[in-house]
C-alpha positions as CSV (number, residue, x, y, z in Angstrom):
1,M,183.2,110.4,9.1
2,K,183.3,114.1,7.9
3,K,182.2,115.2,11.4
4,Y,185.4,113.1,13.1
5,I,187.4,114.6,10.6
6,V,186.6,118.2,11.4
7,I,187.0,117.5,14.7
8,I,190.6,115.7,14.4
9,C,191.5,118.9,12.3
10,L,190.2,120.8,15.4
11,G,192.0,119.3,17.8
12,I,195.3,119.2,15.4
13,A,194.7,123.4,15.3
14,S,194.1,123.5,19.2
15,V,197.4,121.4,19.4
16,F,199.5,123.9,17.2
17,A,197.1,127.2,18.6
18,F,198.5,125.8,22.1
19,N,202.1,125.4,21.0
20,F,201.8,128.7,19.6
21,S,200.6,130.3,22.7
22,Q,203.2,129.0,24.8
23,D,206.0,129.7,22.7
24,Y,204.9,133.5,22.1
25,F,204.2,133.0,26.0
26,E,207.8,132.1,26.9
27,V,209.5,134.6,24.4
28,S,207.3,137.9,25.4
29,K,208.0,136.8,29.5
30,N,211.4,136.4,28.7
31,L,212.4,139.9,26.8
32,D,210.1,141.5,29.5
33,V,213.0,139.9,31.9
34,F,216.0,141.2,30.0
35,N,214.8,144.7,29.3
36,T,213.9,145.3,33.0
37,L,216.8,143.5,34.0
38,Y,218.8,146.2,31.4
39,R,217.0,148.6,32.3
40,E,218.0,148.4,35.9
41,L,221.3,147.4,35.5
42,N,222.2,150.8,33.8
43,I,220.4,152.9,36.9
44,A,222.0,151.0,39.3
45,Y,225.3,149.3,38.7
46,V,227.7,151.5,41.2
47,D,230.1,152.5,38.0
48,E,229.5,153.9,35.2
49,T,228.0,151.7,32.6
50,K,228.4,151.5,28.3
51,P,224.7,150.4,27.7
52,G,226.7,149.8,23.9
53,L,228.7,147.7,24.8
54,L,226.7,145.4,27.3
55,M,224.2,145.1,25.1
56,K,226.9,143.4,22.2
57,T,228.1,141.9,25.2
58,G,225.0,140.1,26.2
59,I,223.8,139.8,22.3
60,E,227.0,138.1,21.5
61,A,227.1,135.4,24.6
62,M,223.5,134.4,23.7
63,L,224.2,133.8,20.0
64,A,227.4,132.0,20.9
65,S,225.5,129.3,23.5
66,L,223.9,128.4,19.3
67,D,227.6,127.9,17.4
68,P,230.0,129.9,16.0
69,Y,228.5,131.0,12.8
70,T,225.1,132.6,13.7
71,N,226.7,136.2,14.7
72,Y,225.5,139.9,15.3
73,Y,226.5,142.3,13.4
74,T,227.2,146.3,14.4
75,E,226.7,149.5,12.0
76,N,230.5,149.6,12.9
77,D,231.0,146.0,11.6
78,I,229.0,146.1,8.1
79,E,232.1,146.8,6.1
80,D,233.8,144.0,7.6
81,Y,230.8,141.8,6.7
82,R,230.9,143.7,3.0
83,F,234.2,142.4,2.5
84,M,233.5,138.8,4.1
85,T,230.2,138.2,1.2
86,T,231.6,140.3,-1.4
87,G,235.2,141.1,-1.3
88,E,235.0,144.4,-1.5
89,Y,235.7,147.4,0.9
90,G,236.8,151.0,0.4
91,G,240.1,152.1,1.2
92,I,243.9,152.2,0.3
93,G,244.3,148.8,-0.9
94,A,247.1,147.4,1.7
95,L,247.8,145.1,4.3
96,I,249.9,146.8,7.3
97,Q,251.0,145.3,10.1
98,D,253.0,146.0,13.6
99,V,256.7,145.3,13.2
100,N,258.9,145.9,15.9
101,N,256.3,149.1,17.4
102,K,256.0,150.8,14.1
103,I,252.6,150.2,12.0
104,T,254.5,149.3,8.5
105,V,252.6,148.5,5.1
106,T,253.6,144.7,4.2
107,E,251.9,144.1,1.4
108,P,250.0,147.2,-1.1
109,Y,247.4,144.9,-3.1
110,E,248.9,145.7,-6.9
111,N,246.8,148.2,-9.1
112,F,244.4,150.1,-6.2
113,A,245.2,153.4,-4.6
114,A,248.0,152.1,-2.1
115,F,250.3,150.6,-4.7
116,K,249.5,153.6,-7.4
117,A,250.3,156.1,-4.7
118,G,253.9,154.5,-4.6
119,L,253.4,152.8,-1.5
120,R,255.8,149.6,-0.8
121,A,256.3,146.6,1.6
122,G,258.5,148.6,4.2
123,D,257.1,151.7,4.6
124,E,256.5,153.2,8.0
125,I,252.9,155.2,8.4
126,I,253.5,157.8,11.4
127,E,250.2,159.8,10.7
128,V,246.9,159.3,9.1
129,N,245.0,162.3,8.3
130,G,247.4,164.2,10.8
131,I,246.8,161.9,13.8
132,N,249.6,160.6,15.0
133,V,249.6,156.6,15.2
134,A,252.0,155.5,17.9
135,G,250.7,153.4,20.4
136,K,247.4,152.8,18.8
137,K,245.9,148.8,17.3
138,T,246.6,147.9,14.0
139,Q,243.1,147.6,13.7
140,D,242.5,150.8,14.8
141,I,244.9,152.3,11.9
142,T,243.0,149.7,9.6
143,N,239.9,151.4,10.1
144,M,241.3,155.0,9.9
145,L,242.3,153.9,6.1
146,K,239.0,152.0,5.7
147,G,236.3,154.9,4.4
148,Q,233.9,155.6,1.5
149,A,235.3,155.2,-2.0
150,G,236.6,158.4,-3.6
151,T,237.3,160.7,-0.1
152,P,240.4,161.4,0.1
153,I,243.1,160.5,2.7
154,K,246.3,162.0,3.6
155,L,249.6,159.6,5.3
156,K,252.9,160.7,6.1
157,L,255.4,158.2,5.9
158,I,258.7,156.9,6.6
159,R,260.4,155.2,3.2
160,L,261.9,152.1,3.6
161,G,265.6,153.0,3.7
162,K,265.3,156.4,4.4
163,N,265.3,158.6,7.7
164,T,262.6,161.5,7.1
165,P,259.5,161.7,6.6
166,S,257.4,162.3,3.9
167,E,253.6,163.3,3.1
168,I,251.4,161.8,0.4
169,N,247.7,162.7,-0.7
170,L,245.7,160.1,-1.9
171,N,242.1,159.3,-2.4
172,R,240.5,155.8,-1.4
173,E,239.0,153.3,-3.8
174,E,236.9,150.7,-3.9
175,I,239.5,147.8,-3.5
176,K,238.0,144.8,-4.6
177,V,240.1,141.1,-3.8
178,K,240.0,138.5,-6.5
179,A,239.1,135.5,-5.6
180,V,241.5,133.5,-7.7
181,P,244.3,135.5,-6.9
182,Y,246.4,133.3,-9.9
183,F,246.0,130.3,-11.9
184,N,248.7,129.2,-14.5
185,M,250.2,126.2,-16.3
186,L,252.3,123.9,-13.7
187,N,253.7,122.4,-16.8
188,Q,252.7,121.7,-20.7
189,E,249.5,120.1,-19.7
190,V,248.5,120.5,-16.1
191,G,246.6,124.1,-15.1
192,Y,246.5,124.8,-11.6
193,I,243.6,127.5,-10.2
194,K,243.7,128.9,-6.6
195,L,240.4,130.3,-5.0
196,T,240.7,131.5,-1.8
197,S,236.7,132.4,-1.3
198,F,233.4,131.9,-2.2
199,T,232.5,135.9,-3.2
200,D,230.2,137.5,-5.0
201,N,231.4,136.2,-9.2
202,C,234.2,134.2,-8.0
203,S,232.2,131.4,-10.1
204,G,233.2,133.8,-12.9
205,E,236.8,134.3,-12.0
206,V,237.3,130.6,-11.5
207,K,235.6,130.1,-15.3
208,D,237.9,132.9,-16.9
209,A,241.0,131.4,-15.6
210,L,239.6,127.8,-17.2
211,L,239.1,129.2,-20.5
212,K,242.1,130.9,-20.3
213,L,244.1,128.0,-19.3
214,K,242.5,125.8,-21.8
215,E,243.9,128.4,-24.2
216,L,246.8,127.5,-23.2
217,N,246.2,123.8,-23.8
218,C,245.4,122.6,-20.9
219,K,244.4,119.4,-20.5
220,S,244.6,118.5,-17.0
221,L,243.0,120.9,-13.7
222,I,244.2,121.2,-10.4
223,L,241.2,123.4,-8.3
224,D,243.0,124.5,-4.9
225,L,240.1,124.9,-2.0
226,R,242.5,124.6,0.6
227,G,242.7,127.4,3.6
228,N,239.3,128.0,2.3
229,P,236.6,129.2,4.4
230,G,233.3,129.1,2.1
231,G,230.8,131.7,1.4
232,L,228.1,132.0,-1.0
233,L,226.1,129.1,-1.5
234,N,224.9,130.1,-5.3
235,E,228.8,130.4,-6.3
236,A,229.8,127.2,-5.0
237,V,226.8,125.3,-7.2
238,N,227.9,127.8,-10.3
239,I,231.4,126.4,-9.9
240,V,230.5,123.0,-9.8
241,N,228.4,123.9,-13.1
242,L,231.5,124.5,-15.2
243,F,232.5,120.7,-14.7
244,V,228.7,118.9,-14.8
245,D,226.4,119.1,-17.2
246,K,222.8,120.8,-17.0
247,N,220.1,119.5,-14.3
248,N,222.2,117.9,-11.8
249,E,221.6,118.4,-8.5
250,V,224.3,119.9,-6.4
251,V,223.3,120.5,-2.8
252,S,220.2,120.5,-1.2
253,T,219.0,122.6,2.2
254,K,216.4,121.3,5.0
255,G,215.5,123.7,8.2
256,K,213.0,124.3,10.3
257,V,211.3,127.0,8.3
258,K,209.8,124.8,5.4
259,D,211.1,128.1,2.8
260,W,214.7,126.6,3.2
261,N,213.9,123.2,2.0
262,K,215.3,124.0,-1.8
263,Q,217.7,121.7,-4.4
264,Y,220.1,123.7,-6.0
265,F,221.0,122.3,-9.4
266,S,223.4,122.8,-12.2
267,L,221.5,125.6,-14.7
268,Y,224.1,126.5,-17.5
269,A,225.9,124.6,-20.2
270,P,229.4,123.8,-18.5
271,V,232.6,124.7,-19.6
272,D,234.4,120.9,-19.8
273,T,233.1,118.1,-18.2
274,Q,235.7,115.7,-19.4
275,I,239.1,117.4,-18.5
276,P,240.5,115.1,-15.9
277,L,240.4,117.1,-12.6
278,V,241.9,116.8,-9.1
279,V,240.1,119.4,-6.5
280,L,243.1,120.1,-3.3
281,V,241.4,120.5,0.3
282,D,242.7,120.7,3.9
283,N,241.5,120.9,7.3
284,N,240.4,124.5,6.8
285,S,238.9,123.5,3.4
286,A,235.2,124.5,5.3
287,S,231.4,125.5,3.6
288,A,231.2,126.5,0.0
289,S,234.8,124.3,-0.7
290,E,233.0,121.3,0.7
291,I,229.7,121.8,-1.3
292,V,232.1,122.1,-4.3
293,S,234.5,118.9,-3.7
294,G,231.8,117.2,-1.9
295,A,229.4,117.4,-4.9
296,L,232.4,116.8,-7.8
297,Q,233.0,113.7,-5.7
298,D,229.9,112.2,-4.9
299,L,229.3,112.7,-8.9
300,D,232.2,111.0,-9.7
301,R,233.8,114.1,-11.3
302,A,237.1,114.9,-9.4
303,V,239.3,113.1,-7.8
304,I,239.6,114.8,-3.6
305,V,243.4,115.1,-2.8
306,G,244.7,116.2,0.4
307,Q,243.2,115.9,4.5
308,R,239.6,116.1,5.5
309,S,238.3,119.0,5.3
310,F,236.9,120.8,8.1
311,G,233.3,119.5,8.5
312,K,231.2,122.4,8.0
313,G,227.5,121.3,6.9
314,L,225.2,124.6,7.9
315,V,223.7,127.4,5.9
316,Q,223.8,131.0,7.0
317,Q,221.1,133.8,6.1
318,T,221.6,137.3,7.1
319,R,218.5,139.3,8.2
320,D,217.9,143.4,8.7
321,L,217.7,144.3,12.3
322,T,217.1,148.2,13.2
323,Y,219.7,150.9,13.0
324,N,221.7,149.2,10.2
325,T,222.3,146.2,12.1
326,K,222.8,142.8,11.0
327,L,221.9,139.2,12.0
328,K,223.5,136.2,10.2
329,V,221.5,132.8,11.5
330,T,222.3,129.4,10.9
331,V,218.8,128.4,9.1
332,A,219.7,124.8,7.9
333,K,222.0,122.3,7.1
334,Y,222.9,121.3,3.4
335,Y,223.1,117.8,1.6
336,I,225.3,117.0,-1.1
337,P,223.9,114.8,-4.2
338,S,225.1,111.1,-2.6
339,G,222.5,112.7,0.5
340,R,225.4,113.0,2.9
341,C,225.5,116.1,5.2
342,I,229.6,116.9,6.4
343,Q,228.5,118.1,9.7
344,A,231.1,117.4,12.2
345,L,229.9,119.0,15.3
346,D,226.8,118.3,16.7
347,Y,225.7,121.8,18.5
348,T,222.2,120.7,20.0
349,H,224.2,118.6,22.2
350,K,226.5,119.6,24.4
351,D,227.9,118.7,27.7
352,E,228.0,120.8,31.0
353,E,231.2,123.0,30.2
354,G,229.7,123.8,26.8
355,R,232.1,121.7,25.1
356,V,230.7,120.1,22.0
357,E,231.1,116.7,20.5
358,K,231.9,115.3,16.8
359,V,229.2,112.9,15.3
360,P,229.8,110.1,17.2
361,D,230.8,106.8,14.9
362,S,227.4,104.9,15.8
363,L,225.6,107.6,13.7
364,I,228.4,108.1,10.9
365,T,226.5,107.0,7.9
366,A,227.7,105.1,4.5
367,F,226.6,106.7,1.5
368,K,227.1,106.0,-2.8
369,T,228.5,108.2,-5.4
370,K,227.0,108.2,-8.8
371,N,229.2,105.5,-9.6
372,G,228.8,103.3,-6.4
373,R,232.1,104.5,-4.3
374,I,231.1,104.5,-1.0
375,I,231.7,107.7,0.7
376,Y,231.1,108.9,4.4
377,D,228.9,111.5,6.4
378,G,229.5,113.6,9.5
379,A,233.2,114.0,8.9
380,G,233.8,116.7,6.6
381,I,235.1,115.6,2.8
382,L,237.3,112.5,2.9
383,P,239.8,112.7,0.8
384,D,240.1,109.8,-2.5
385,Y,243.9,110.2,-2.1
386,K,244.9,111.4,1.2
387,T,248.6,113.5,2.2
388,D,249.8,114.7,5.2
389,A,249.0,117.9,6.7
390,T,252.6,119.8,6.6
391,K,254.0,120.6,9.5
392,Y,256.0,123.4,9.9
393,S,258.9,123.4,12.5
394,N,258.8,126.2,15.6
395,I,261.9,128.1,14.7
396,L,259.6,128.9,11.1
397,A,257.0,130.3,13.4
398,T,259.0,132.1,15.6
399,L,260.6,133.8,12.6
400,I,257.5,134.5,11.1
401,S,255.4,136.0,14.1
402,K,259.0,138.2,14.7
403,N,258.9,139.4,11.6
404,H,262.6,138.5,10.9
405,I,262.0,137.2,7.5
406,F,259.7,140.3,6.6
407,S,262.8,142.5,7.8
408,F,265.5,140.3,6.2
409,V,263.9,140.9,2.8
410,N,263.8,144.6,3.5
411,Y,267.6,144.9,4.4
412,Y,268.6,142.2,1.8
413,L,266.8,144.4,-1.2
414,L,268.0,147.6,0.4
415,K,271.5,145.7,-0.2
416,N,271.0,144.9,-3.6
417,P,269.1,147.6,-5.1
418,Q,269.6,145.6,-9.0
419,F,267.8,142.5,-7.5
420,I,264.6,142.6,-9.9
421,T,263.3,139.3,-10.9
422,T,260.2,137.1,-11.3
423,A,258.5,134.3,-8.9
424,A,259.6,131.5,-11.5
425,E,263.1,133.3,-11.3
426,V,262.9,133.5,-7.6
427,S,266.1,131.7,-6.0
428,L,267.8,131.8,-2.7
429,S,271.3,131.0,-2.7
430,D,273.5,129.1,0.3
431,N,275.6,132.4,0.7
432,D,272.4,134.4,1.0
433,Y,270.8,132.1,3.2
434,N,274.1,132.2,5.3
435,E,273.3,136.0,5.1
436,F,270.2,135.3,7.1
437,I,271.7,133.1,9.5
438,S,274.6,136.2,9.8
439,Y,271.6,138.9,10.1
440,L,270.0,137.0,12.8
441,K,272.7,137.8,15.5
442,G,271.6,139.2,18.6
443,K,268.0,139.5,17.9
444,D,265.3,137.4,19.8
445,Y,264.2,134.5,17.7
446,N,263.6,132.7,20.8
447,Y,260.8,129.4,21.2
448,K,259.5,126.4,23.2
449,T,259.6,123.2,21.6
450,E,256.9,120.5,22.8
451,S,260.2,118.8,24.5
452,D,261.0,122.4,26.4
453,F,257.5,122.1,28.3
454,A,257.6,118.2,28.8
455,L,261.2,119.3,30.7
456,E,259.3,121.8,32.6
457,D,256.1,119.6,33.9
458,L,259.0,117.2,34.5
459,K,260.9,119.5,36.5
460,L,257.9,120.1,38.2
461,D,256.5,117.1,39.0
462,A,259.7,115.8,40.2
463,S,259.9,119.6,42.5
464,N,256.8,118.5,43.9
465,E,257.5,115.0,44.6
466,K,260.9,116.0,46.4
467,Y,262.6,113.7,43.4
468,Y,264.1,117.0,41.5
469,E,267.8,116.9,43.7
470,S,268.4,113.2,42.9
471,I,268.2,113.7,38.8
472,K,269.1,117.1,38.8
473,V,272.7,116.6,36.8
474,E,271.0,114.7,34.6
475,Y,268.3,117.0,33.6
476,E,270.2,120.0,33.4
477,A,272.6,117.8,30.6
478,L,269.4,116.9,29.2
479,L,268.5,120.7,28.8
480,T,272.1,121.7,27.9
481,K,272.0,119.3,25.0
482,L,268.3,120.0,23.9
483,N,269.1,123.7,24.2
484,A,272.2,122.7,21.4
485,N,270.5,121.0,19.2
486,K,268.7,123.9,19.0
487,K,271.0,126.0,17.7
488,D,271.2,123.9,15.0
489,D,267.6,124.6,14.0
490,L,268.5,127.3,11.2
491,I,270.4,124.4,9.4
492,R,268.3,121.4,10.5
493,F,264.9,123.4,8.9
494,K,266.7,125.3,6.2
495,T,264.5,124.5,3.2
496,E,261.1,125.1,4.5
497,I,263.0,128.8,5.8
498,K,264.3,129.3,2.8
499,Q,260.8,128.9,0.9
500,F,259.3,131.5,2.7
501,I,262.5,133.8,2.1
502,E,261.7,133.3,-1.3
503,E,257.9,133.8,-0.8
504,E,258.3,137.1,0.5
505,L,261.0,138.2,-1.9
506,A,258.6,137.4,-4.9
507,S,256.1,139.1,-3.0
508,R,258.1,142.8,-3.7
509,F,257.6,142.0,-7.4
510,E,254.6,139.9,-8.2
511,F,253.1,140.5,-4.8
512,Q,250.3,137.7,-3.9
513,K,250.8,136.3,-7.3
514,G,254.6,135.8,-6.7
515,R,254.1,134.3,-3.4
516,I,251.5,131.6,-4.8
517,E,253.4,130.7,-7.5
518,T,256.6,130.1,-5.2
519,S,255.1,128.9,-2.9
520,L,253.7,125.7,-5.7
521,K,257.6,124.8,-6.0
522,Y,257.7,123.1,-2.4
523,D,254.1,121.9,-2.3
524,F,253.7,118.4,-2.0
525,D,250.3,118.2,-2.4
526,V,250.1,119.9,-5.9
527,T,253.3,117.3,-6.8
528,E,251.4,114.7,-5.9
529,A,248.4,115.9,-7.6
530,K,250.5,116.0,-11.1
531,K,251.5,112.9,-10.6
532,L,248.3,111.5,-10.3
533,L,247.0,113.4,-13.1
534,A,249.7,111.9,-15.3
535,D,248.1,108.2,-14.2
536,K,245.0,108.2,-16.1
537,Q,245.2,104.6,-15.2
538,K,244.7,105.3,-11.4
539,M,242.6,108.3,-12.0
540,T,240.1,106.0,-13.5
541,S,240.4,103.4,-10.9
542,I,240.2,105.8,-8.3
543,L,237.1,107.3,-9.2
544,T,234.8,103.5,-10.4
545,T,236.6,101.4,-7.8
546,I,233.9,100.2,-5.9
547,E,234.6,99.3,-2.2
548,K,232.7,97.8,1.0
549,P,232.9,99.7,4.3
550,S,234.4,98.8,7.0
551,K,232.5,98.5,10.0
552,P,232.8,99.9,12.8
553,F,234.4,103.2,11.1
554,N,236.2,106.1,12.7
555,P,237.3,108.9,10.6
556,N,239.5,110.2,13.0
557,K,241.1,107.4,13.2
558,R,242.3,107.7,9.0
559,F,244.2,111.1,9.5
């Protein structure tokens, strides 16, 4: 018997050895092919090549064939990578943008180098360390402003409302962008925390905010993860841990390499396991945001409000390469406490054109929460309480993209220098809004609607089919009427345009905090969340009602 066991073991070993040998030969052969191709291309190509750019292009194209999250970082990209994982970078601490072909400060970060040196929104940068920035791309200027903390930098500026330039000298600092830019009480009982990223110690920021809100008599909480693209997995685990007892499994990972088959548990004493909790998500809540919202949903600890989340159930690890470069590679899928994976796209199966399909309905599986509620995998986090995504008008998008709102606020504050207020008090009067309409006269804010595109297609098709001449009068009448209606859009969409003007005004006095606080006055999801938290019976019902899954299930039709 032992003889047979040995033979079987030897047979299995030989199979593994053969597979390893085959894989090694394939890798070795193709590396040799690539090496010779790369060498011959650089030697023989008719024009001068850029070897570094060629290699970067080849690497990025190779990785793009896998998934969007496996990325290569050159030495020049490391600062961006560090910011993505830590929220830190070396620089002056200000957002800049091309406004009417001028490199303009749009928002300094409060209490960092640019702010302390007196830079404010609307200031135009004309030189950095003696180099004229005219004609340069915004990203190039951003790179010039970044650098090691403590290093000096000289800027030549034209201050908002001034005509003559001035110079300032300042030192770059280690800029740490807060993961929790805003938290506050929304009323006497409901607290609110906005989390924008999962960077180092963001769980500590959430914990500090929660403790401060509890000191203010917070009886229920809204945790806002909308637009949060994710980040560090351990920070997501620690945030869930704030609301659940120790030793709960929060997430597990499974990969091809056994080292990535791991379970992550809540390890610490929670802050509050009883406070009624609503988590806000939307289509741009991804990765770590979905671990937090999904785990709290699976454990029946929170009611999820909003729209279906993005659906990223993949885990990346960073590996160091030579010459200070890095590879961020997908190594595993993650599974939340019910056992489901919320990955919405299957990157292992692409069509002939390289397009990725969503997980088919036939493979969508029902799972159960801790209390036995039915939830599903393969389609992001489906909210317990669904709301419609806010859709903004074409005219608002155009006013923002052409910087008319930003420039109007500059004009308004120069005209009203006494206007100093808090975000809570910002309110644009009807007279102020009429002044905005007057300000736009003679300025370009043309835009195309879906109706415009449809009419253009109709004209093209009708012309190709020789019908246009017979409908020309009706077509031009319809076009005239459509254009007349668009002229009324400044009035039709007054509420949403007014909101963004108020946000820009608030940001001039309280920066990002002011922008967020002002936006909450118009926030439908937050309003619905407050109503829900006020209705204890409904909250309890959502977290305990068990429904039978409907079949067939199509998550895409529920939104």
